[in-house]
N, C-alpha and C positions, 0 to 999 in steps of 0.2 A: 581580350572580352574585358568590357568594364564591370565592375562589381554590380552595378544597376543592371545591366543586360544579362549577367550571369544568373542573377536572382530572378529575372523575368522569364528566361528561357526555363530555368528550373520549376518555378511555378507552373508554367504552361504545360510542361512535361506531365507533372503531377495532375493537372486538371484533366489533360487528355486521357490519362489512365482512369480517372474517375468517370469520364464521359464514356468509357467504353472502347477506346482506341486500342487497335492490336498492340499487344505488350511488347512482341518481338521488334516491332518497327519503332515504338517509343524507346525501347532499350538500346537499339541500333544508334538512333540519334543522340541519345544521351553519352554513350560511348564515344561517339564522334565528337562531341562538343566539350566534354568534361573529362580532364585528365585527373581531376582529383575533386572531391567535394567533401567539406568538412561535416561533422556531425552538427555543428551549430548552424550551419547553412540550412540543413534539412529542418532543424526546429524552428528557425526564424521563417521559412517558407510555409510550413505547415500551420505556425501561429498565425501567420498573415491570412492565409486562406480561411482559417476558422473565424478569425475576427472580422473579417470583410464578409462573412456569410456565403462565400463561393463554395466551401466543402463543410460538411458537418463533421464533427468528431466522430460520430457513429460511422461515417462513411470512411474515414481514415482507419478507424480499427478494423473494418471488414477488409480493407485492401492492406493491412498491416504487412502481411507476408509478401504482398505483390511489391510495396514500397522496399522493403528488405532486399528483395531480389533485384530490383531495378538498381540498387546502389551497390550491391555485392562487388567486393574487389575495388570499388572506386572511392572509398572513404579513407580521407587522410588519417594517419595515425596521430596519437598524442605527442605534443611536444616533449622531447626527452626529460627536460626539467620538471615537468608536470605529470609523467607517468608514476603512478603510485601502485598499481596493481602487481608490482614485484616486490613491494615492501611487505615482508612477513607480517601477518596480522592486521595490516591496513584494511579498511572496510571493503575497498575494491578488489583487494586480495582475497579477502573472506567469500565475496560474492563469486568470484571465479572458481575457488576451492569447492564452494558448495556445489557449482555447475559440475565440477569434475566428479564429486560424490553422486550426484544425481546420474550421471552417464554411467558411472560404475554400478549403481543400482540396477539400471536396465541390462547392461551388458553381462552382469555377474549373475544376476537373480531373476529379473522379471523376463528378459527374453528367453532364457532356457526353460524356466517354468511354463511359458506361454507354448514352447514347443512340445513340453511333455503333455500339455492339455491337448494341443492339436493331435498329438499322437495317441490319445485316448487313455491318457493316464489321470483317474480320477482324483488321485492324491495331490494332484497339481493345483486343485482348487484352493485347498487349504494353504498351500505355500504361497499362492498368489494373493490371499486374503492378507496375510502377513506383509507381503511385498507393498501391497497399496497402502496398508496402514502406515507403513514406513515412508512410503512417498508422500503421503499427506503432510509431512513436515516441510513440504514445499510452500505451504500456506505462510509458514514463518519467514521464508526467503522473500516471498511477495510482499509479506506485511512490513519488512524492513525498508523495502523500497518506499512503499506507500506511506509510511509513517515518518520515515527519517530522510530519505533522498529527496522525494518529490516535494515537501513543503520548502526545502532549500532551493531546488530548481526553481520553484515559482517566485522566490524572492529575486531571482536574477532573471526574471522575465522569460523563463522556459516554461511554458503552460500546456501547449498544446501535447507534446510527446507524454507527460505524466499521465494526462487525462487517457489518452490512446492506450498507453501501456497498462493502467490500471484496468482498463475494460478487458484487455485480452487477458491479463491476470485472471479476472473473474470468470472467463470463458474456460480457462483451464481448470480451475477449480471446479467448476460446474461439470466439465467433462470426467473428471476423476471421480466425483461423487456419482455420477451416472454410471460409470464403469463398475465402481464398487456395489452398486445396487443392483446391477445386472448380473454380476458374477456368480455362476452355479454351473453345475455339469448340464443341466438342461439348456442353459441359454449360453453355452460355450461359444457358439459361432458369432453371435451378436456381441458377446463380450469381447472376443479378440478383435472384432472391428473397431470397436469403441476404444480398446487399449491402444490399437495402432493410431488412432486419431490423437489420443492423449500424448502419446510419444512424439508423434510429428509436432504438435503444438509446443510442448515442452522444449523440445530440440532448437524450434525456431526462435522461441523466446530467449533461450540461451545465446543464441548468435545475435539477437537485438541487444540484449544485455551488454554483451563483450564488444561487439563492433559498432555500436551506436550510443548506448547509454554511458559507459565507462569514458570513452572519449569524449563526449559531450560534456559531462560534468567536470572531468579533469581540467578542461580548459577554464572553468570558471570558479570552482570551489577553492576557497582558501583553507588554509590549515585549521582555522577555528571551525569551519564546517566539518571537516573530516573528523576533528577531534569530538564534536558534539554527536555525529553518527557513531563513532566508536565507543564513546561514553554510555550511549543509551540503547546499543544494540541489545544488551543482554535482557533488557526489559521486553523487547519483543520475542528474542529468542532466535536460535540458529537451525539450521537444516541439515541433518545427518552429519552434524559436527559436534559431539559432546564436549570435546575438548579442542580447543585451538590457541596458538600461541597469541600473547597480547601484543598489541601495537603500542610502541613507545614513541610518541611524536616527540618533536623538539619542544623544550620547555617555553611556554608562554609567560608573559608578566603579568596577565589579567587575573584578578583575583577569582576564587571559586564562586560559582553562582550562589550557593547556600548563604555565604558570608556577605554577600551584596544585597541578598533580599531580606534576611533576617536581621533586622536592626534592634535597637534596644528601647525604641519609643513604645507607645501605647496606642491601641486601636480602640477608640471610643465608640460605642455603639448605644442605641437608646436604652437597652436594658442591661447594660454591663459593659465590660471593657477587657481587653486581653493584650497580652504583650504578643508581637507578631509570631513568636515561636510557639507560644501557647495556642493561638488560633490556628495555626498550620497544623499542630498535633491533633486538635479537636475536629477539624476537617477531614484529616486523614484517618481518624478513628472511626468515622462513620462507616458502616458496612455497605456503602453505596458508591459507585462512580458519579462524580459531579463534573460537569463542563459548563463554562458560561461563555456565552458569545455576546459582544457588545452590539451598539445599535448600528454599526457599519458592517455587521455580520463576520466579524473577525473574533478568532478564539482569544479570550482574555485570561481564561484561567481553566484548571482542571486539578481535581484532587487526586491524592496518591494513596488511597486506601489499600490495605494489605490483601484485601478481596476484589482486586480489580477483575474486571470482566473484558474490556477491550483495552489494547494497548494505547496508551498516550505518552508521547515524548514532548520535550520542551521545544522541538523543532516546529510543532504546530502552532505554537504561541503566535498571535498576528497573522495566521493563515486565514484565508476566506473559507467559512465553515462548509461551503459546497464543494471545495477541493478536498475535505477531509472525508468525503463519502464516495463510494463507487459510482461511476458515471451513471449506472442504470437507475440509482435512486436520487441523484441530484435535483431533478425536477419536483419531486415530493418535498424535499427538504426546504426548496425555495419557495414552494406553495405554502408550506406551513409558516415560514417566516413572514411571507407576505401578509398572510391572514392575521398573524399576531400583531403585525405593524398596523393594519387597518381597523383591528378590533373585531374583525369576523369571529376569530377563535381565540379561546382562553386556555386551553391545553391540547396535547395530543398524546397519544400512547400505542405503544405496539408490544407484543409479547411473542418471543420466538425460542425454540428449543435449539440450545448449543451444546451438544454432548449430553452431559448429566445435569446441566444448568437449565433452567427455565428463566429466561431474562425478561424482565418487565422495564421497558424503556418509556419514560415520561418527559414531556416538554412542557414548560411554562413561559409565558412571556414575563419579563420583569417591566413593571410600570412604576413611575414616580406618583406622588399624591394627586397630581392632576390627570393622571391616566396616560402620560406620554411614553411611548416606547423606549426602553433603556437597552433592552438585551434579551436573550433567552437563556434559560436554565434547562440543561438536560440531566436527568437523573437515571441511572441504570442499577437495577438490583436483581441478584439472583434469588427468586422467591419459591424455588424448589424446596428448601427446608422448611419455609413458612407454611408451605401447602400441606406438609406432613404433620402440623400440629393437630392435636386432638384434645379434647376435655380441657381442663383447667391446670395451671400451675401457678400457686400463689407465692409471694415473696417468703413466707415461712416455710413452704413446702421443700425450699433449698437446703434446710438445715435440719429437717427431721430425718429421723433413721427409716 
């Protein structure tokens, strides 16, 4: 079968699934026609379906598990020379080791404590509260994919799988939050049903990461891509791995990023001037997160304040800003940008509780003297400490006994 006919048949099988055809029949035909399918082929077909408007990302997201079941056992492995998940400390190795830790958390703690709860042990409620608190570290696992893996995938034209996977990640996050909110002795039956759904979704995602995601990116990522992920992973954090071995990649000849960016020139502004290093330090000293998007909706810059709220990595530079947000909120981001460009809107703001933080997020369009749109500035700040301020504190009060 030619590659063109192969892609056409694969696309037809996926479209039939979305049209409601019997899964077993589609699966039978798939097995008959395909002895092996690469993760890249799946990505290309899904991308084509989305770009041509034949299938929506949301529809692929809903049938994500069905797709995985269809391809189960038929996906070709990674070329031996590109297989990195066996290199200790490598980002792919870390992803898989975290998956093993998640599985151990279920088998060693969550599952036994669930059985205790089923058996009438009220003490299991407290144990499960601690277990789910620990399980929430999975947010870091998913955030590393979203902030480090996905931007690089998009550079290589792999766009549909990241959108789909991010949407499913968010479904899992929401399911965990719902289960934690339900957990109580009185609601134990509802909780146990929700917990089973959480486990099913998480284990299904583990399969997708290891059988589809890792093989897919292993065929296209270069050493520089893996090194970027490794270097910036600590910024986002790890899941159920307080300590893990560092990966030591082969030495490359390129210069360090800081050395290439911070020169000895002067940045001249209307009201003063800075050396590049001084300007960088000033922006990073501000107790806020700043992100700048250019007129093409691509990320141009982000600050690196010590009071970071949202993870930012250099992998997002040049990335379409719509791809930096969960699929469920992309349409809102695009609407704000469109209204900034048309002049209908001059600001936007949101405020959300994140743990003990109360985050104020504001957006402003950047315009030149003639009012032409140049880009957008996003500023995020934890205003919880500010809300606690009372009375007055003057400069001299700092030095009075």
